[in-house]
C-alpha positions in Angstrom: 0.0 0.0 0.0 1.4 3.4 -1.0 1.7 5.5 2.1 3.3 8.5 0.5 1.4 11.7 1.2 -0.5 13.0 -1.7 0.3 16.6 -2.7 -2.2 19.2 -1.7 -4.2 20.3 -4.7 -3.9 24.0 -5.4 -5.5 26.3 -8.0 -3.8 26.2 -11.3 -1.3 29.0 -11.8 -2.5 31.6 -14.4 -0.5 31.5 -17.6 -0.8 35.2 -18.2 0.4 38.0 -16.0 -2.1 39.9 -13.8 -3.0 43.4 -14.8 -1.3 44.8 -11.6 1.9 42.9 -12.0 4.9 44.6 -13.5 5.6 43.8 -17.2 8.5 41.6 -18.2 11.7 43.6 -18.9 11.9 44.6 -22.6 15.1 43.5 -24.2 17.3 46.5 -25.0 17.7 45.5 -28.7 14.0 45.3 -29.3 13.4 48.6 -27.5 16.1 50.2 -29.6 14.6 49.0 -32.9 11.1 50.1 -31.9 12.4 53.5 -30.6 14.1 54.4 -33.9 11.1 53.3 -35.9 9.0 55.5 -33.7 11.4 58.5 -34.3 11.1 57.9 -38.1 7.3 57.9 -37.8 7.5 61.2 -35.9 9.5 62.8 -38.7 6.9 61.7 -41.2 3.8 62.8 -39.4 5.2 66.3 -38.5 5.7 67.1 -42.2 1.9 67.6 -42.5 0.5 70.1 -40.0 2.7 73.0 -41.1 1.4 72.8 -44.8 -1.4 75.2 -44.0 0.8 77.9 -42.5 3.4 77.6 -45.3 0.8 77.8 -48.1 -1.5 80.4 -46.5 -0.5 83.1 -48.9 -1.3 80.8 -51.8 -4.6 79.7 -50.4 -5.6 83.3 -49.7 -5.1 84.1 -53.4 -6.6 80.9 -54.8 -9.8 80.8 -52.7 -10.1 84.6 -52.1 -10.0 84.1 -48.4 -11.0 87.0 -46.1 -8.8 88.1 -43.3 -11.3 86.6 -40.9 -11.1 83.2 -42.7 -7.3 83.4 -42.6 -7.5 83.9 -38.8 -9.8 81.0 -38.4 -7.5 78.7 -40.4 -4.5 79.8 -38.4 -6.3 79.1 -35.1 -7.8 75.8 -36.3 -4.5 74.0 -36.4 -3.5 74.4 -32.8 -7.0 74.2 -31.4 -8.0 71.0 -33.2 -4.5 69.5 -32.8 -4.3 70.1 -29.0 -7.9 70.2 -27.8 -8.5 66.5 -28.0 -5.1 65.4 -26.9 -6.0 65.0 -23.2 -8.9 62.8 -24.1 -6.7 60.6 -26.4 -4.1 60.5 -23.7 -6.6 59.5 -21.0 -8.0 56.8 -23.3 -4.5 55.6 -24.1 -3.5 55.3 -20.4 -6.9 53.8 -19.4 -7.0 51.2 -22.2 -3.2 50.7 -22.3 -3.4 50.9 -26.1 -1.1 52.2 -28.9 -4.0 52.6 -31.4 -3.8 56.4 -31.5 -0.2 56.3 -32.8 -0.7 54.6 -36.1 -4.3 55.7 -36.7 -3.4 59.3 -36.1 -0.7 59.1 -38.8 -3.2 57.6 -41.3 -5.8 60.3 -40.5 -3.4 63.2 -40.6 -1.6 62.1 -43.7 -4.7 61.4 -45.8 -6.6 64.6 -44.8 -3.8 67.2 -44.9 -2.4 65.8 -48.2 -5.8 66.5 -49.7 -6.0 70.2 -48.8 -5.0 71.1 -52.3 -8.3 69.7 -53.5 -10.4 72.2 -51.5 -12.6 74.4 -53.6 -13.7 76.8 -50.8 -12.9 77.8 -47.3 -15.2 75.3 -45.6 -13.7 72.3 -47.4 -10.2 73.6 -46.5 -11.1 74.1 -42.9 -12.7 70.6 -42.6 -9.7 68.8 -44.1 -7.2 70.7 -42.0 -9.3 70.2 -38.8 -9.7 66.5 -39.2 -6.1 66.1 -40.3 -4.6 67.9 -37.2 -6.9 65.9 -34.9 -5.1 62.9 -36.3 -1.7 64.3 -35.9 -2.6 65.5 -32.4 -3.8 62.1 -31.3 -0.4 60.6 -32.3 1.7 62.7 -30.0 0.7 61.7 -26.4 1.3 58.0 -27.1 4.3 58.8 -29.2 6.0 60.8 -26.5 5.1 58.3 -23.8 6.5 55.5 -25.9 9.6 57.5 -26.7 10.3 58.0 -23.0 9.7 54.4 -22.0 11.5 52.8 -25.0 14.2 55.4 -25.2 15.4 55.3 -21.6 16.1 51.6 -22.3 17.7 52.1 -25.7 19.9 55.2 -24.8 22.5 55.8 -22.2 21.4 59.4 -21.3 17.9 58.7 -20.0 14.3 59.7 -20.6 14.9 63.4 -21.2 17.4 62.8 -24.0 15.3 60.1 -25.5 12.3 62.4 -25.8 14.6 65.2 -27.1 15.7 62.9 -29.9 12.1 62.0 -30.6 11.1 65.6 -30.7 14.1 66.4 -32.9 12.9 63.8 -35.4 9.6 65.6 -35.5 11.5 68.9 -36.1 13.2 67.3 -39.2 9.7 66.7 -40.5 8.6 70.2 -39.7 11.7 71.6 -41.4 11.1 69.5 -44.5 7.3 70.3 -44.5 7.4 73.9 -45.7 10.1 73.1 -48.3 8.2 70.1 -49.6 4.7 71.7 -49.8 5.8 75.0 -51.3 8.0 73.3 -53.9 5.3 70.8 -54.9 3.0 73.7 -55.3 5.5 75.6 -57.4 6.4 72.7 -59.7 3.2 70.7 -60.0 0.3 72.5 -58.2 -1.5 72.0 -54.9 -3.4 68.9 -56.0 -0.1 66.9 -56.2 0.2 67.0 -52.4 -1.7 63.8 -52.7 1.5 62.0 -53.5 2.4 62.2 -49.8 -0.4 59.9 -48.8 1.5 56.7 -49.8 4.5 57.2 -47.5 2.1 58.2 -44.6 0.2 54.9 -44.9 3.4 52.8 -45.2 4.9 54.5 -42.1 1.6 53.9 -40.2 1.7 50.2 -41.0 5.4 49.9 -39.9 4.6 51.8 -36.7 1.7 49.5 -35.8 3.8 46.4 -36.3 6.7 47.8 -34.2 4.8 49.1 -31.2 1.4 47.5 -30.9 2.3 45.4 -27.8 5.0 47.5 -26.2 4.6 49.3 -22.8 4.4 53.1 -22.6 4.3 53.7 -18.8 6.9 53.2 -16.1 7.3 49.5 -15.2 6.6 50.1 -11.5 4.2 53.1 -11.8 1.8 51.5 -9.3 4.4 51.1 -6.7 5.6 54.7 -7.2 2.1 56.0 -6.7 1.5 53.8 -3.6 4.6 55.3 -2.0 3.3 58.9 -2.2 2.8 60.5 1.2 -0.4 62.5 1.9 -0.6 65.6 -0.2 2.1 64.5 -2.6 -0.3 64.0 -5.5 -1.6 67.6 -5.2 2.0 68.9 -5.1 2.9 67.0 -8.2 -0.3 68.1 -10.1 0.4 71.7 -9.2 4.0 71.4 -10.5 2.8 69.9 -13.8 0.2 72.7 -14.0 2.9 75.3 -13.8 5.0 73.5 -16.5 1.9 73.3 -18.7 1.3 77.1 -18.4 4.9 77.7 -19.1 4.9 75.6 -22.2 1.6 77.3 -23.3 3.4 80.6 -23.3 6.3 79.2 -25.3 3.9 77.7 -27.9 2.2 81.1 -28.3 5.5 82.5 -29.2 6.3 79.6 -31.5 3.0 79.9 -33.5 3.2 83.6 -33.4 6.6 83.6 -35.2 5.1 81.5 -38.0 2.4 84.1 -38.3 4.9 87.0 -38.2 7.2 85.4 -40.8 4.2 85.5 -43.2 3.7 89.2 -42.5 7.4 89.9 -42.7 7.8 88.0 -46.0 4.7 89.6 -47.6 5.9 93.1 -46.4 9.2 92.7 -48.2 7.9 91.0 -51.3 4.4 92.5 -51.8 4.0 92.0 -55.5 4.7 88.2 -55.7 2.7 85.9 -53.5 4.6 82.7 -54.5 8.0 84.3 -53.9 6.8 85.6 -50.5 5.5 82.1 -49.7 8.9 80.7 -50.5 10.7 83.3 -48.3 8.2 82.5 -45.5 8.9 78.8 -46.0 12.6 79.3 -45.8 12.2 81.3 -42.5 9.9 78.7 -41.1 12.3 75.9 -42.0 15.2 77.7 -40.6 13.4 78.2 -37.3 12.3 74.6 -37.3 15.8 73.5 -37.9 16.8 75.5 -34.9 14.1 73.8 -32.9 15.6 70.4 -33.9 19.2 71.4 -33.0 18.3 73.1 -29.7 16.3 70.2 -28.3 19.2 67.8 -28.9 21.7 70.2 -27.2 19.3 70.9 -24.3 18.4 67.2 -23.9 22.1 66.3 -23.6 23.2 69.2 -21.3 20.2 69.5 -18.9 20.7 67.0 -16.0 17.7 65.5 -14.1 17.0 67.6 -11.1 18.5 70.8 -12.5 15.8 71.6 -15.0 14.6 74.8 -13.4 17.7 77.0 -13.8 18.3 75.7 -17.3 14.7 76.5 -18.4 15.0 80.0 -17.1 18.4 80.6 -18.8 17.2 79.3 -22.2 14.2 81.6 -22.0 16.3 84.7 -21.4 18.7 83.8 -24.3 15.9 83.0 -26.7 13.9 86.2 -25.9 16.9 88.2 -27.1 16.7 86.6 -30.6 12.9 86.6 -30.8 12.7 90.3 -29.9 15.7 91.2 -32.1 14.5 89.4 -35.2 12.7 92.4 -36.6 15.7 94.7 -36.2 18.3 92.3 -37.4 16.0 91.1 -40.3 15.6 94.7 -41.6 19.4 95.1 -41.5 20.0 91.8 -43.3 17.4 92.7 -46.0 19.0 96.0 -46.6 22.4 94.3 -47.1 20.9 91.9 -49.7 21.8 93.9 -52.7 25.4 94.5 -51.5 26.4 91.0 -50.3 23.7 88.8 -51.9 22.7 85.5 -50.4 25.1 85.9 -47.4 22.8 88.5 -45.9 20.0 85.9 -46.0 22.2 83.3 -44.3 22.4 85.7 -41.3 18.7 86.2 -41.4 18.0 82.4 -41.3 20.6 82.0 -38.5 18.6 84.4 -36.3 15.4 82.7 -37.2 17.0 79.4 -36.1 18.3 80.9 -32.8 14.8 82.1 -31.8 14.0 78.4 -30.9 16.3 78.5 -27.9 13.7 80.4 -26.0 10.4 78.7 -26.9 11.3 75.1 -27.8 14.7 73.9 -26.6 13.4 72.8 -23.2 10.0 71.4 -24.3 11.2 67.8 -24.7 12.9 67.9 -21.3 9.7 69.3 -19.8 7.8 66.3 -21.2 10.2 63.8 -19.7 10.1 65.8 -16.4 6.3 65.6 -16.4 6.4 61.9 -17.1 8.6 61.4 -14.0 6.3 63.5 -11.9 3.2 61.5 -13.0 4.7 58.1 -13.7 1.3 56.3 -14.0 -0.1 58.8 -16.5 2.7 59.3 -19.0 0.3 59.8 -21.9 -1.6 62.4 -20.0 1.6 64.1 -18.9 2.7 64.3 -22.5 -0.6 65.7 -23.6 -0.5 68.4 -21.0 3.0 69.5 -21.9 2.2 69.6 -25.7 -1.5 69.4 -26.4 -2.7 72.0 -24.0 0.1 74.3 -25.2 -0.9 73.9 -28.8 -4.5 74.6 -28.0 -3.6 77.8 -26.1 -1.3 78.8 -28.9 -4.4 79.6 -31.0 -4.1 83.0 -29.3 -1.0 83.7 -31.3 -2.9 84.8 -34.4 -5.1 87.3 -32.5 -2.0 88.5 -30.6 -0.2 89.0 -33.9 -3.1 91.0 -35.2 -3.0 93.3 -32.2 0.8 93.7 -32.5 0.6 94.7 -36.3 -2.4 97.0 -35.7 -5.0 94.7 -37.4 -3.4 95.0 -40.8 -4.5 92.0 -43.0 -1.9 89.7 -44.5 -2.2 90.9 -48.1 -1.6 94.4 -46.9 1.5 93.7 -44.8 3.6 96.1 -46.9 1.6 98.9 -45.3 2.7 98.0 -41.7 5.3 100.6 -40.5 8.7 99.1 -40.0 8.9 100.1 -36.3 5.6 98.4 -35.7 6.6 95.2 -37.4 9.8 95.2 -35.4 8.0 95.7 -32.1 5.6 92.8 -32.9 8.5 90.5 -32.5 9.4 92.1 -29.2 5.8 91.4 -28.1 6.2 87.7 -28.7 9.5 87.8 -26.8 7.4 88.8 -23.8 5.7 85.4 -23.9 9.1 83.7 -23.6 9.9 85.8 -20.5 6.5 84.9 -19.0 7.4 81.2 -19.4 10.5 81.8 -17.4 8.6 83.4 -14.6 6.2 80.5 -14.4 9.0 77.9 -14.3 10.6 79.9 -11.5 7.5 79.0 -9.4 8.0 75.2 -9.7 9.5 73.7 -6.5 13.1 72.8 -7.1 13.0 70.1 -4.4 10.4 68.1 -6.3 12.5 68.2 -9.4 15.4 66.8 -7.5 13.2 64.1 -5.8 11.9 62.7 -9.2 15.3 62.8 -10.8 15.9 59.2 -9.7 13.1 58.0 -12.0 15.1 59.0 -15.1 
């Protein structure tokens, strides 16, 4: 007779991990591949939103747009791009899904590539609004994935990873004005449809690469559980200040796009296409500066020391933003004497303006993700989406600064007034510095260990 004790029967062990258990560590090689494919997708999607701004002079002539309609189109891009980002971010965090990334790329690429088919203002507005809703929904999950994948794939941590991700988008924004204005010059607006194919291909690759990858801190539940009483309120207040600061920066950013249109039309009043090309060159130069500045800031700014760096960058950038009108006039006057070299100086100043309003944005995204580790999608949306929505105020602000002069009458704006308009937008950069100064430095040092 077998007297060996029988094992006690227990419930079968579940084969899948529980929802509240930490995910298995992601291999560095897989994280690196997915991270760089994500960066490539960001470069592609950010080509599209800037088409409207770059081609505004052309659309105004083609569709006989009123100044009020031009204002609506300017405001539509940041409003529709940013307004729904918090919802998409909440849904992304709540459902733990990557859907908004690849689908946003499809929606944005198809709709914005079709704006050349618009026959009237309402068709143009609809295509742009739906398109930027798509590009907007991409960014919260994109930035969250960049932080989570990049801190595994790169040696310099989450802030640098997001800086590279944002820089990839800046490459797209730099190329966007050049691509759309040159396609218009050579083939016509309808041929923007060519760009749908690469958008769809990129969306498919993005879906395959990221559909099952994590976008939040591995131990975000444990971090939240460790918060002492009142800590959540302190963190939310800090993120609110960073959100307000970035909103002021984005107003300056969009405001410069508007002012470059006025500046170009004021200096080339008789040729809308040539003015559009000059505006496109200035926009691309500024966007290139955005790309370079985020890489430098992401590499130099150390976790826990963001506050002083943000303030210093604001002060430096405000000098270039406020000085553009004065330096630009000087460069334009030298154009007949020294030729294209004068324009090189002009484009260099346009690039340097980005130091104040954009160099620190990716670092602020990574910082907000560390402050709210369980809501990285929402943190990203607050740092970018809310700012883009508020930046819709840039066009009305520019209208006030130039005395209400419509775009097609920009040549009538007195030179001193045009110069002071740039000084006005420099004020928003200084406001951003003041708001950052109110963020508790101790909190930034406390969350530095989550880099």
